[in-house]
C-alpha positions in Angstrom: 75.1 31.0 192.7 77.2 34.2 192.1 78.4 36.1 195.1 78.3 39.8 195.3 82.0 40.0 194.7 81.6 37.9 191.6 78.9 40.1 190.2 80.9 43.3 190.7 84.0 41.7 189.2 82.0 40.5 186.1 80.7 44.0 185.6 84.0 45.9 185.8 85.8 46.7 182.5 88.1 43.8 181.8 91.0 46.0 180.7 91.5 47.1 184.3 92.5 43.7 185.5 94.7 40.9 184.3 92.1 38.2 184.9 88.8 37.5 186.6 90.4 36.4 189.9 92.2 39.7 190.2 88.9 41.5 189.5 87.1 39.5 192.1 89.9 40.2 194.7 89.5 43.9 194.0 85.7 43.6 194.5 86.0 41.7 197.8 88.5 44.2 199.2 86.3 47.1 198.2 83.1 45.9 199.8 82.3 48.8 202.1 79.3 47.5 204.0 75.6 47.0 203.7 72.5 49.0 203.9 68.8 48.0 204.3 66.5 48.9 201.5 63.5 50.2 203.3 61.4 49.7 200.2 61.8 45.9 200.2 63.4 45.2 203.6 66.4 43.4 202.0 70.0 43.9 202.9 72.4 44.8 200.0 76.2 44.8 200.0 77.6 47.9 198.4 81.1 48.7 197.2 82.2 52.3 197.7 84.2 52.2 194.4 81.1 50.8 192.6 79.0 53.7 194.0 81.6 56.3 192.9 81.8 54.8 189.4 78.0 54.4 189.1 77.2 57.9 190.4 79.8 59.5 188.1 78.5 57.7 185.1 74.9 58.6 185.8 75.8 62.3 185.7 76.6 62.0 182.1 72.9 61.3 181.3 71.7 64.4 183.1 72.1 66.8 180.2 70.7 64.4 177.5 68.1 62.3 179.2 66.7 63.6 182.5 64.6 60.5 183.2 67.4 58.1 182.6 69.6 60.1 184.9 67.2 60.1 187.7 66.5 56.4 187.3 70.2 55.6 187.3 70.7 57.5 190.6 67.7 55.8 192.2 68.4 52.2 191.1 72.0 51.9 192.3 71.6 48.4 193.7 71.2 47.1 190.1 74.9 47.4 189.6 75.8 45.0 192.2 72.8 42.8 193.0 73.3 39.1 193.0 71.0 36.4 191.6 69.6 36.0 195.2 68.1 39.5 195.1 65.1 40.7 193.3 65.2 43.5 190.8 64.2 46.9 191.9 61.7 49.4 190.7 61.5 52.6 192.6 59.5 55.7 192.4 61.8 58.6 191.4 60.3 61.1 193.8 60.4 59.1 197.0 63.5 57.0 197.8 64.1 55.7 201.3 67.4 54.0 200.8 70.4 55.5 202.6 73.6 55.0 200.5 76.8 54.0 202.3 79.9 55.6 201.0 82.2 54.9 204.0 84.3 57.9 203.3 87.3 58.0 205.7 87.5 60.9 208.1 89.0 63.9 206.5 88.8 62.4 203.0 87.5 64.8 200.4 84.2 64.0 198.8 84.5 62.9 195.2 82.9 64.5 192.1 81.1 67.2 194.1 79.3 64.6 196.2 77.5 66.0 199.2 78.0 64.4 202.6 76.2 61.1 203.3 75.7 59.1 206.5 74.8 55.6 207.5 74.1 54.1 210.9 76.0 50.9 209.9 79.1 52.7 208.9 82.0 52.8 211.4 83.1 56.2 209.9 79.7 57.9 209.9 78.9 60.8 212.2 75.3 60.6 213.0 75.3 64.1 214.6 76.0 65.6 211.2 73.7 63.2 209.4 71.6 64.7 206.6 68.3 63.5 205.4 69.0 60.2 203.7 66.1 60.4 201.3 66.5 62.0 198.0 64.3 63.0 195.2 64.3 65.0 192.0 65.5 68.0 194.0 68.0 66.1 196.2 70.7 64.9 193.9 74.3 64.1 195.1 76.1 66.2 192.6 76.5 70.0 192.0 74.9 71.2 188.8 78.3 71.7 187.1 78.7 67.9 187.1 75.7 67.5 184.7 77.1 69.3 181.7 78.8 66.4 179.8 78.0 67.3 176.2 80.7 65.4 174.3 80.7 61.6 173.7 83.6 59.8 172.1 83.2 56.3 170.8 86.0 53.8 170.4 84.6 51.3 168.0 81.9 53.7 166.7 81.2 51.5 163.6 79.8 48.6 165.6 76.1 48.1 165.2 75.4 48.6 168.9 77.8 51.5 169.3 76.5 53.4 166.3 72.9 53.2 167.8 74.2 54.8 171.0 76.1 57.4 168.9 72.9 58.3 167.1 71.1 58.5 170.4 73.5 61.0 172.0 73.5 63.0 168.7 69.7 63.2 168.8 69.9 64.4 172.4 72.1 67.3 171.3 75.6 66.1 172.2 78.7 66.5 170.0 79.6 62.9 169.0 82.6 61.4 167.1 84.9 58.4 167.4 87.2 55.8 166.0 86.8 52.6 164.1 89.2 50.3 162.4 87.4 50.3 159.0 85.3 52.7 157.1 81.9 51.1 156.1 78.6 52.1 154.7 77.4 52.6 158.3 80.2 55.0 159.3 79.7 56.9 156.0 76.0 57.3 157.0 77.0 58.4 160.4 79.2 61.1 158.9 76.3 62.3 156.8 74.3 62.6 160.1 77.1 64.8 161.6 78.9 62.0 163.5 82.5 62.0 162.3 84.9 59.0 162.5 88.5 58.3 161.8 90.1 55.0 161.0 93.6 55.1 162.4 94.4 54.4 166.0 96.1 57.8 166.6 95.7 60.1 169.6 96.4 63.0 167.3 93.1 62.3 165.5 91.1 62.9 168.7 89.5 66.4 168.3 91.1 69.1 170.4 87.8 70.0 172.1 87.7 66.5 173.6 91.3 66.7 174.8 90.7 70.1 176.4 87.5 69.3 178.3 87.8 66.1 180.2 85.0 67.0 182.7 82.4 67.2 180.0 83.4 64.2 177.9 82.2 60.6 178.1 84.2 57.9 176.4 82.3 54.8 175.3 84.2 51.7 174.3 83.4 48.2 173.2 85.0 45.1 174.8 86.2 44.1 171.3 88.8 46.9 171.5 92.1 45.5 172.8 93.7 46.9 175.9 96.7 48.0 173.8 94.7 50.4 171.8 96.5 53.8 172.1 93.4 56.0 172.2 91.8 53.8 174.9 95.0 54.0 176.9 95.2 57.8 176.4 91.7 58.4 177.7 92.0 55.9 180.6 95.3 57.2 181.8 93.9 60.8 182.0 91.0 59.9 184.1 88.2 60.4 181.6 84.8 58.9 182.4 85.0 55.5 180.6 82.0 53.3 180.1 81.3 50.1 178.2 78.6 50.2 175.6 76.5 47.8 177.7 76.8 50.1 180.7 75.5 53.0 178.8 72.6 51.1 177.3 71.8 49.7 180.8 71.6 53.1 182.3 69.5 54.6 179.5 67.0 51.7 179.7 66.4 52.1 183.4 64.1 55.1 183.0 61.6 53.0 181.0 60.1 49.5 181.0 62.6 47.5 179.1 61.7 44.8 176.6 65.0 43.0 176.2 65.4 40.3 173.5 68.2 37.8 174.1 69.3 34.7 172.3 72.3 33.3 170.5 70.3 33.8 167.2 67.1 35.5 166.2 67.3 38.5 168.6 67.9 41.2 166.0 64.9 40.1 163.9 62.6 39.7 166.9 63.6 43.0 168.6 63.2 44.9 165.3 59.8 43.4 164.7 58.7 44.2 168.3 59.8 47.9 167.8 57.9 48.1 164.6 54.7 46.5 165.9 54.7 48.8 169.0 55.1 51.8 166.7 52.5 50.6 164.2 50.0 49.8 166.9 50.3 53.2 168.5 51.8 52.0 171.7 55.2 53.6 170.9 58.8 52.9 172.0 62.4 53.8 171.8 64.6 51.0 170.4 68.3 50.1 170.2 68.6 47.5 167.5 71.3 45.1 166.3 70.6 45.7 162.7 69.4 48.4 160.3 65.6 48.5 160.1 64.4 48.9 156.5 61.3 50.6 157.7 63.2 53.3 159.6 66.6 53.2 157.8 68.3 53.1 161.2 69.3 50.9 164.2 67.9 53.6 166.5 64.2 54.2 166.9 63.1 57.2 169.0 59.5 57.6 170.1 57.5 59.8 167.7 54.4 61.3 169.3 52.9 61.8 165.8 53.3 58.2 164.9 51.9 57.0 168.3 48.7 58.8 169.0 47.9 56.6 172.0 50.6 58.2 174.0 50.6 61.7 172.4 49.2 63.3 175.5 52.2 62.2 177.7 55.8 63.2 177.5 57.2 60.0 176.3 56.6 56.3 175.6 57.2 54.1 178.6 58.9 51.3 176.7 62.4 50.8 175.3 63.2 47.8 173.1 66.8 46.6 173.5 68.7 43.8 171.8 70.3 42.0 174.8 73.7 40.8 173.7 75.1 37.7 175.5 78.7 38.4 174.3 80.9 39.5 177.2 77.8 39.1 179.4 76.6 42.5 178.2 73.0 41.6 178.7 73.5 41.4 182.5 73.4 45.2 182.5 69.7 45.0 181.7 66.8 44.6 184.1 63.8 44.1 181.7 60.1 44.2 182.4 59.7 41.7 179.5 62.6 39.4 178.6 62.5 37.3 175.4 64.8 34.4 175.0 65.0 33.0 171.4 67.9 30.4 171.7 70.6 29.3 174.1 72.8 27.3 171.7 76.5 27.0 172.5 78.4 30.2 171.3 81.0 32.6 172.5 82.9 29.8 174.1 86.0 32.1 174.0 84.1 34.1 176.7 82.2 31.4 178.6 84.4 28.4 178.2 81.5 25.9 178.3 77.9 25.7 177.1 76.8 25.3 180.7 78.4 28.6 181.7 76.5 30.3 178.9 73.2 28.9 180.1 74.1 30.1 183.6 74.5 33.6 182.3 71.0 33.4 180.6 69.6 32.2 184.0 71.1 35.2 185.7 69.6 37.4 182.9 66.2 35.9 183.6 66.6 36.5 187.3 66.9 40.2 186.7 63.3 40.5 185.3 61.5 43.1 187.4 58.7 42.1 189.8 55.5 41.9 187.8 57.3 41.3 184.6 57.2 38.5 182.1 59.5 36.0 180.4 58.7 34.9 176.8 60.9 31.9 175.9 61.0 29.6 173.0 59.2 26.3 173.7 61.6 23.6 174.8 63.9 26.0 176.7 63.6 26.5 180.4 64.9 29.2 182.8 64.1 29.9 186.4 62.5 33.3 187.1 61.9 35.4 190.2 58.6 35.3 192.1 55.9 37.5 190.6 57.3 37.0 187.1 55.0 35.2 184.6 56.5 32.8 182.0 55.0 32.3 178.5 56.3 30.1 175.7 56.3 30.5 171.9 57.0 28.2 169.0 56.7 28.1 165.2 54.0 25.5 165.2 54.2 23.4 168.4 50.6 23.4 169.8 51.9 23.0 173.4 53.4 26.5 173.3 51.3 29.4 174.6 51.9 31.3 171.3 52.3 29.4 168.1 51.3 29.5 164.4 48.7 27.4 162.8 47.4 26.9 159.3 50.7 28.1 157.7 50.5 28.5 154.0 52.2 30.3 151.1 51.0 33.5 149.5 53.1 35.1 146.8 56.5 33.8 148.2 55.5 35.0 151.7 53.6 33.2 154.5 50.1 33.5 155.7 49.1 32.0 159.1 46.9 32.1 162.2 48.3 32.9 165.6 47.1 30.9 168.5 47.4 32.9 171.8 46.2 32.2 175.4 43.2 34.5 174.6 42.2 32.9 171.3 43.1 32.9 167.7 44.2 35.8 165.4 43.4 34.8 161.9 45.0 35.4 158.5 48.3 37.2 159.5 50.3 38.1 156.4 54.0 38.6 157.2 55.8 41.2 155.0 59.1 39.3 154.9 59.9 35.9 153.5 61.2 32.8 155.2 59.7 30.3 157.6 62.3 31.5 160.2 60.5 34.9 160.1 57.2 33.3 160.9 58.7 32.0 164.1 60.3 35.4 164.8 56.9 37.0 164.0 55.2 34.7 166.5 57.6 35.9 169.3 57.2 39.6 168.3 53.4 39.4 168.2 53.3 37.6 171.5 55.1 40.5 173.2 52.6 43.1 171.7 49.7 40.9 172.7 51.0 40.7 176.3 51.1 44.5 176.2 47.4 44.6 175.1 48.1 46.2 171.7 45.2 46.3 169.3 44.9 43.1 167.3 44.1 44.7 163.9 47.0 47.1 164.3 49.3 44.2 165.1 48.2 42.4 161.9 48.7 45.6 159.8 52.2 46.0 161.4 53.2 42.5 160.3 52.2 43.3 156.7 54.1 46.6 156.7 57.3 45.2 158.2 60.0 45.5 155.6 62.7 43.6 157.3 66.3 44.3 158.3 69.4 44.8 156.2 71.4 41.6 156.0 68.6 39.5 157.6 67.1 37.3 154.8 67.7 40.4 152.7 66.6 40.1 149.0 69.0 41.9 146.7 67.8 40.4 143.4 64.4 38.7 143.0 63.3 37.6 139.6 62.0 34.4 138.0 65.5 33.7 136.7 67.8 34.7 139.6 67.4 35.1 143.3 70.1 36.7 145.5 69.7 36.8 149.3 72.2 38.3 151.7 72.1 37.1 155.3 74.1 37.7 158.5 74.0 34.0 159.6 77.3 33.1 161.2 76.4 30.3 163.6 75.7 26.8 162.5 72.0 26.9 163.7 71.5 30.2 161.9 72.9 28.8 158.7 70.6 25.8 159.0 67.5 28.0 159.6 68.4 30.2 156.7 69.1 27.4 154.2 65.9 25.5 155.2 63.9 28.7 154.7 65.3 29.2 151.3 64.6 25.5 150.4 61.0 26.0 151.5 60.6 29.0 149.3 62.4 27.6 146.2 62.0 23.8 146.2 64.0 22.2 143.4 66.1 25.2 142.7 70.0 25.1 142.7 71.2 26.9 145.8 74.8 28.3 146.0 76.1 29.7 149.2 79.1 32.0 149.7 80.1 31.7 153.4 82.7 33.7 155.4 83.5 32.1 158.8 83.5 34.6 161.7 86.2 34.2 164.4 88.9 31.6 164.7 87.6 30.4 168.0 84.1 29.8 166.6 85.5 28.0 163.6 87.6 25.8 165.9 84.7 25.1 168.3 82.0 24.4 165.7 83.8 23.1 162.5 81.7 19.9 162.5 78.4 21.8 162.9 79.3 24.4 160.3 80.1 21.6 157.8 76.7 19.8 158.5 74.8 23.0 157.9 76.7 24.0 154.8 76.3 20.6 153.3 72.6 21.4 152.9 73.6 23.6 150.0 74.0 22.5 146.4 77.3 24.4 146.0 79.6 26.1 148.4 82.1 28.9 148.0 84.0 29.1 151.3 86.0 32.3 152.1 88.9 32.8 154.6 88.0 33.4 158.3 87.2 36.9 159.3 89.2 37.5 162.5 87.2 40.4 164.0 88.7 40.9 167.5 90.9 37.8 167.5 94.5 36.9 166.7 95.0 33.8 164.5 94.9 30.4 166.2 97.5 28.0 165.0 96.0 25.3 162.7 92.6 27.0 162.5 91.6 27.9 158.9 88.6 27.6 156.7 90.1 24.3 155.6 88.8 22.7 158.8 85.2 23.3 157.7 85.9 22.6 154.0 87.3 19.1 154.6 84.1 18.1 156.5 81.6 19.4 154.0 80.0 16.5 152.2 78.8 18.1 148.9 80.9 17.6 145.8 80.5 21.2 144.4 82.7 23.1 146.9 85.7 25.4 146.6 87.9 27.6 148.7 88.2 31.2 147.5 89.5 34.6 148.6 87.2 37.6 148.7 89.1 39.2 145.8 88.3 36.2 143.5 84.6 35.9 144.2 83.3 38.2 141.5 85.3 36.5 138.8 84.3 33.1 140.0 80.6 34.0 139.9 81.0 35.2 136.3 81.9 31.7 135.3 78.9 30.1 137.2 75.3 30.1 136.3 73.4 31.7 139.2 70.0 30.3 140.2 69.6 31.0 143.9 72.6 32.7 145.5 73.3 33.3 149.2 76.0 35.4 150.9 76.3 34.3 154.5 78.4 35.7 157.4 79.0 38.4 160.0 82.3 39.7 158.8 83.2 42.0 156.0 81.5 39.8 153.4 78.9 42.6 153.3 81.4 44.5 151.1 80.7 41.9 148.4 77.0 42.4 148.4 76.8 45.6 146.2 79.3 44.3 143.6 77.5 40.9 143.4 74.1 42.6 143.1 75.5 44.9 140.3 77.0 42.0 138.4 73.8 39.9 138.6 71.5 42.8 137.5 73.9 43.6 134.6 73.8 39.9 133.5 70.0 39.9 133.6 69.8 43.1 131.5 72.1 41.6 128.9 70.3 38.3 128.9 66.9 39.8 128.4 68.2 42.3 125.8 
């Protein structure tokens, strides 16, 4: 069971401390006291520093998202609650929770904060105690603290970071940032008015951001090293710095969050849920881990015109968020509905052991709000708080609450019936191929059924779902040649993808081009990678994509290559791939991986289509 100090230490930006023990020591020394939540009767330990950080951060949201700002202010305990405590859901207009700041006598208030009091604080002066309730009109900060209108992203090209960049841009902020590499995504951001540069250089930071610290928020990803000069420049000058997960957590607090977690499958499931909610008229905002083909974006903002069921109100009450387990980021979320697709061992560079990863998922489940729901893949188990209902889903296991029956093929796609606790929904036609997407579809439809969406509209939404870029993504699809690009970078993901392709194209020759992602993952799962890749007929294995990591001695793609059991295999550099493919007859071709293998997709597609034209001519 995590202590309060542990929880605070986990949530603090890691670049501030040398290690976790140092962070925990800081948290323990900064515990200021406790207060009683009059809404629930529970005692909560609160850190003064945590309050200052959280309150300052919430002010950023004022100018761009009023509801998110108010919710952030009124749900402070979420920052430091332990797994012993229930999640909180407060009314914005009536809060009866006195906040302890324990300011020392004579110490100036921070960030324009007005004076607070607490009967349990040794430094409080009850004779000067103000009303400890606050509402929409009783906020801690002066109005000039709510004018942050510039947001700078360090790592703006990441899929999660770019969704937030688009969000702030849509809310009227000036947005720009840095990334290591120019990509199609950063080029698209530039077309949307979100500029990026690709050299770690403080001289590239726009002058307006340097001149106006008080109105600038800096968002960074944990993948950025502490030595990054721009990160150090902003940090040393006292800018408001927030992790991507912190920002997403605060934005999501103003709505009922549907958070999809899992070591694989979460991008597909969350994108399907967002599309089904939109198509069924329920509506939602969504922060996705991939580019939706339906919406050409990883950000989906509620559209009243597309969602007539809620057109009479100001906004949809739901936000769909991909809950990333890396760096424990998903512990920033307190969902109304949590979906858990898988808990396979991964990110052992962060967690150390599989057991520690599962403990983090357990903490995530413990943060489901009262009255909420957990939807979990059948066979997995997680404890949940009281007043939280648990449902299971599966591809075809009849013991699961939601599962598919009568699965059959229809023009390279699947048709099936969905069994639910309320009955059967017949003849669901999924708009994307692959048996893996039937299972993802079961999970997505389960969520929309639990929200009482219209059944016929759910079915229509499944037909109209176009998929996600780099998720079982057809690039060439003819009788002669099939080319599919997929993000699979974990052994289980590879197995699911290859099995799905085998199911669609039995008897065809399948060649896979795989780029391992991370030295640590390659080291930890070399045997499992080899087993999955041996399901191919031919393998072209690329060098490891390092991402955030430095090389590990002795860890190369050769570790996997030597264990692959098929005879038709070769090691190859990215630069040699196109020439190698020119000398091979392509039948069914897969590109697989989460690194920069996506840069090969367009050239491979172009080459294959050119060959087809010449062949038919």
